[in-house]
N, C-alpha and C positions, 0 to 999 in steps of 0.2 A: 504494500500500500504506500502511496506517495506521501511525503511529509507535507502537511497542510501549510506550513510556513515556507515551503520551497519556492513558490511563485513570489511571495512577498520578499524573500531574501535574494531573489534574482536581481542582477543589475538592471537599472532602468535609466533612460535618458530623460532629462528635464530641460525645458527651455526657460531661461531666465527672462526677466522683464526686458532687458536690452537685446534679447534675441540669441545670446550665447547659449550653446548646448553644453550640459555637463552630464557626466555619468555618475550615478549614485549607486554605491555598492556597499556590502558589509565590510567592516573593518576586520583585519586579521593581524595576528602577531607579526607576520611578515612585513607589515606596513610601518613598523617602528622607525626605521631610518628615514623614509620619505616624510613621515609625520613630524619627525624632529626637524627636518629641513623646512617644512611648512611653518612650524611654530617659530623657528629662528628668523624666518622672513617676515613675520608680523611686525608692524611698527611698534615702538615702545608703548604708545598709548593703548593700542589694541591688546597687548600683553597685560598691561595693568588692569584694564577693564575686565578681561577674561579670567585672569588668574589672581586678581586683587593685589598684584605686586609686579613691578617691572624686573625685579631681581630674582628670577626663578631658575631652577636647574632644569633646563629644557630637555636634556637627555633623559633624566630620571622621569620627568613628566611624560615624555613621549612613550617611554617604556610602560609606564603605568596606564596611560590612555589606550595603548595598543594591546594591552592584556585582554584576552578573550576568556569567555567562560566566567565562572565564579560570580554569577549574578550581574554580568555586564553585557550590554548591547552597544554596538557602535556602527556608525556609518561614515563613509568618506564620499566626498564629491570631487571628481577629477575633471580637469579641462580637456580640450581636444588633444593635447600633447601627453596626457596621462599624469600631469602634475596635480597634487592635492590643492584644492581651492576651498575646502571646507570639511569640517568633521563635526559629528555629534555623538555623544555617548550618554548612556543611561546606566547608572549603577544602583542596584537594589539596596535599599536601606532597611527595609522590613517587608514582610509579606504584603504584596499589593502596592508598595511605595518605592519609587526610584527617584534619584536625583538626576536631572538632565542638565547637560552643559554642551555648548557648541561654540564654534569659531568659524568665521568666514574670512577669506582673504580680503585684505584692505580694499582692493580695487573692485570687489564685488558687493560691498555693503550697499543695501538698498535695492538689490536686484531680485529679492525673493528667495535666495538660496537658504537662508536661515529657516524660513517657514517650511520650505520643501523638506529640509533635513528633519526638523522636529515633527512634521506631519508623518513622514515615513517611519521615524523611530517610534512615535506614539502608537501607530498602527501595529507595528511589530510587538511592542511592549504589551499592548492590550491583549493580543493573541496569546501572550505568555503569562497572563494573569496579573499583570501590573495595572492597577486601576488609576493610580494618581502619579503625576509628575510634580516634582518640587524643584525649584531652582533658587539659587542665591545670586542676586544681581546688585551691583553697586548702583545707588540711586542716580548717579550721573550718566549711567549707561542707558540713556533714553531709547536708543535704537533697539536694544535687546528687549527692554520692557515693552516697547511697541509691538515687537514680533509676538510676544506672549499674550498681550492684551488684545490686539486686533485680530490675530490669527486664531487664538484659542480661548478667548474670553477668560483669561486667567485672573484669579484674585491675587492682588498684591497687597502686602502689609509690610510695614517697616519694623525691623527688629534688630537691635544691636548694631546699627550703622549700615545695614544692608536691607535691600528689599527682598522679602520672601515671596516667591511666586509659586502658586499652586493651581493646578488644573487637572481635570480628568483626562486620561489618555484617550478616551472616546471622543475628545474634542478634535481629533484628526479629521473627523467627518465634517465638522464645522469649517475647518481651514480649507478642506478640499472643495466644499461648496462655495466658499467665498472667493477662492482662487482656483477656478477649474482648469486652467491651462496646465500648470505643473501638477503632478510630476511628469506628465508626458507618457510616451509609449515605452513598453519594456525594451531594453537594449537587445540588439541582435548579438548572439554569442560569437 
Protein backbone atom coordinates (compact mmCIF):
# COMPACT_ATOMS: atom_id res chain seq x y z
CA UNK A 1 0.00 0.00 0.00
CA UNK A 2 1.32 3.47 -0.90
CA UNK A 3 2.34 5.93 1.81
CA UNK A 4 -0.48 8.53 2.09
CA UNK A 5 2.13 11.29 2.64
CA UNK A 6 4.10 10.27 -0.47
CA UNK A 7 2.33 12.71 -2.82
CA UNK A 8 2.58 15.48 -0.24
CA UNK A 9 6.28 14.83 0.26
CA UNK A 10 6.98 14.83 -3.49
CA UNK A 11 8.78 17.91 -4.83
CA UNK A 12 6.56 20.56 -6.37
CA UNK A 13 7.09 23.73 -8.31
CA UNK A 14 5.73 27.03 -7.12
CA UNK A 15 5.40 30.35 -8.90
CA UNK A 16 6.30 33.37 -6.80
CA UNK A 17 4.56 36.74 -7.14
CA UNK A 18 7.33 38.03 -9.41
CA UNK A 19 6.97 35.01 -11.71
CA UNK A 20 10.09 33.14 -10.56
CA UNK A 21 9.68 29.39 -10.21
CA UNK A 22 11.04 27.50 -7.21
CA UNK A 23 11.16 23.83 -6.35
CA UNK A 24 9.89 22.93 -2.87
CA UNK A 25 11.05 19.61 -1.49
CA UNK A 26 11.62 17.88 1.86
CA UNK A 27 14.78 18.75 3.77
CA UNK A 28 17.27 15.94 4.34
CA UNK A 29 20.46 15.48 6.36
CA UNK A 30 22.40 15.68 3.06
CA UNK A 31 21.31 19.34 2.78
CA UNK A 32 23.44 20.48 5.73
CA UNK A 33 26.30 22.01 3.72
CA UNK A 34 24.13 23.93 1.19
CA UNK A 35 21.88 25.04 4.06
CA UNK A 36 24.96 26.41 5.83
CA UNK A 37 25.90 28.37 2.68
CA UNK A 38 22.34 29.73 2.44
CA UNK A 39 22.38 30.92 6.05
CA UNK A 40 25.85 32.45 5.66
CA UNK A 41 24.52 34.41 2.66
CA UNK A 42 21.74 36.08 4.63
CA UNK A 43 22.25 39.74 5.45
CA UNK A 44 23.08 40.46 9.11
CA UNK A 45 19.62 41.92 9.78
CA UNK A 46 17.87 38.84 8.37
CA UNK A 47 20.01 36.62 10.62
CA UNK A 48 19.17 38.74 13.65
CA UNK A 49 15.44 38.68 12.92
CA UNK A 50 15.41 34.92 12.27
CA UNK A 51 17.78 33.72 14.99
CA UNK A 52 17.38 36.61 17.49
CA UNK A 53 21.12 37.25 17.22
CA UNK A 54 23.60 38.22 14.54
CA UNK A 55 26.37 36.26 16.24
CA UNK A 56 25.30 32.66 15.80
CA UNK A 57 27.24 29.51 15.00
CA UNK A 58 25.94 28.96 11.45
CA UNK A 59 27.56 25.53 11.02
CA UNK A 60 26.03 24.20 14.23
CA UNK A 61 22.66 25.73 13.36
CA UNK A 62 22.67 24.24 9.83
CA UNK A 63 23.49 20.84 11.32
CA UNK A 64 20.60 21.18 13.77
CA UNK A 65 18.11 22.40 11.14
CA UNK A 66 19.07 19.66 8.64
CA UNK A 67 18.57 16.91 11.25
CA UNK A 68 15.66 14.76 10.17
CA UNK A 69 13.40 12.52 12.19
CA UNK A 70 13.10 12.97 15.94
CA UNK A 71 9.88 14.95 15.60
CA UNK A 72 11.17 17.28 12.89
CA UNK A 73 9.72 18.21 9.53
CA UNK A 74 11.58 20.42 7.09
CA UNK A 75 11.25 21.86 3.60
CA UNK A 76 13.61 23.62 1.23
CA UNK A 77 12.90 25.96 -1.67
CA UNK A 78 15.41 25.86 -4.54
CA UNK A 79 15.85 28.29 -7.40
CA UNK A 80 16.34 27.30 -11.05
CA UNK A 81 20.04 26.60 -10.46
CA UNK A 82 19.33 24.38 -7.44
CA UNK A 83 20.48 26.90 -4.82
CA UNK A 84 18.51 27.12 -1.58
CA UNK A 85 16.36 30.27 -1.45
CA UNK A 86 14.23 29.35 1.57
CA UNK A 87 13.67 26.78 4.27
CA UNK A 88 11.01 25.98 6.86
CA UNK A 89 11.18 23.60 9.78
CA UNK A 90 8.70 22.36 12.39
CA UNK A 91 9.98 20.79 15.60
CA UNK A 92 7.56 18.88 17.80
CA UNK A 93 7.35 20.36 21.30
CA UNK A 94 4.54 18.19 22.69
CA UNK A 95 1.90 15.88 21.25
CA UNK A 96 -0.03 17.90 18.67
CA UNK A 97 2.20 21.01 19.02
CA UNK A 98 5.23 22.07 16.96
CA UNK A 99 7.33 25.19 16.72
CA UNK A 100 7.66 26.49 13.16
CA UNK A 101 10.49 28.65 11.83
CA UNK A 102 11.49 29.75 8.36
CA UNK A 103 13.82 31.94 6.39
CA UNK A 104 13.63 33.28 2.86
CA UNK A 105 16.53 34.67 0.83
CA UNK A 106 16.82 38.43 1.19
CA UNK A 107 16.05 39.08 -2.49
CA UNK A 108 12.80 37.07 -2.35
CA UNK A 109 11.17 38.77 0.64
CA UNK A 110 7.61 39.78 -0.24
CA UNK A 111 7.31 37.27 -3.10
CA UNK A 112 5.05 34.79 -1.25
CA UNK A 113 7.67 32.11 -0.60
CA UNK A 114 7.23 32.21 3.19
CA UNK A 115 3.52 31.57 2.83
CA UNK A 116 4.15 28.72 0.39
CA UNK A 117 6.61 27.05 2.75
CA UNK A 118 4.43 27.40 5.85
CA UNK A 119 1.33 26.24 3.95
CA UNK A 120 3.05 23.10 2.69
CA UNK A 121 4.67 22.38 6.07
CA UNK A 122 1.36 22.85 7.91
CA UNK A 123 -0.38 20.43 5.55
CA UNK A 124 2.30 17.81 6.13
CA UNK A 125 2.28 18.42 9.90
CA UNK A 126 -1.50 18.13 10.09
CA UNK A 127 -1.36 14.74 8.38
CA UNK A 128 1.12 13.64 11.03
CA UNK A 129 -1.12 14.64 13.93
CA UNK A 130 0.30 18.07 14.69
CA UNK A 131 -2.67 20.32 15.32
CA UNK A 132 -1.01 23.61 16.28
CA UNK A 133 1.97 25.62 15.11
CA UNK A 134 3.72 28.01 17.46
CA UNK A 135 6.38 30.57 16.50
CA UNK A 136 8.48 33.12 18.35
CA UNK A 137 8.93 36.33 16.34
CA UNK A 138 10.69 39.56 17.24
CA UNK A 139 8.09 42.38 17.32
CA UNK A 140 10.04 44.38 14.72
CA UNK A 141 9.86 41.49 12.23
CA UNK A 142 6.65 42.86 10.76
CA UNK A 143 7.00 40.95 7.48
CA UNK A 144 7.07 37.59 9.27
CA UNK A 145 4.16 38.57 11.50
CA UNK A 146 2.23 39.56 8.36
CA UNK A 147 2.84 36.13 6.79
CA UNK A 148 1.34 34.43 9.84
CA UNK A 149 -1.54 36.89 10.36
CA UNK A 150 -2.64 37.36 6.76
CA UNK A 151 -1.99 33.87 5.48
CA UNK A 152 -3.03 31.80 8.49
CA UNK A 153 -5.14 34.09 10.75
CA UNK A 154 -2.61 33.51 13.52
CA UNK A 155 -3.15 34.80 17.03
CA UNK A 156 -0.29 36.96 18.21
CA UNK A 157 0.47 37.80 21.82
CA UNK A 158 3.46 39.56 23.33
CA UNK A 159 5.48 37.69 25.95
CA UNK A 160 8.93 38.38 27.38
CA UNK A 161 10.11 40.60 24.53
CA UNK A 162 8.88 38.45 21.65
CA UNK A 163 5.61 37.96 19.85
CA UNK A 164 4.18 34.50 20.36
CA UNK A 165 2.35 33.37 17.24
CA UNK A 166 -0.08 30.47 17.30
CA UNK A 167 -2.37 28.97 14.67
CA UNK A 168 -3.90 25.61 13.78
CA UNK A 169 -2.07 23.62 11.13
CA UNK A 170 -5.45 23.27 9.38
CA UNK A 171 -5.06 26.96 8.43
CA UNK A 172 -3.05 25.80 5.40
CA UNK A 173 -6.45 25.49 3.69
CA UNK A 174 -7.16 29.16 4.41
CA UNK A 175 -3.79 30.22 2.99
CA UNK A 176 -4.33 28.13 -0.14
CA UNK A 177 -7.79 29.65 -0.65
CA UNK A 178 -6.41 33.18 -0.22
CA UNK A 179 -3.41 32.60 -2.49
CA UNK A 180 -4.60 30.00 -5.01
CA UNK A 181 -1.69 30.26 -7.48
CA UNK A 182 1.04 28.76 -5.28
CA UNK A 183 2.11 26.13 -4.67
CA UNK A 184 1.68 25.22 -8.33
CA UNK A 185 1.92 21.88 -10.01
CA UNK A 186 3.87 18.90 -8.78
CA UNK A 187 7.40 18.91 -10.16
CA UNK A 188 8.37 16.44 -12.84
CA UNK A 189 10.84 13.84 -11.53
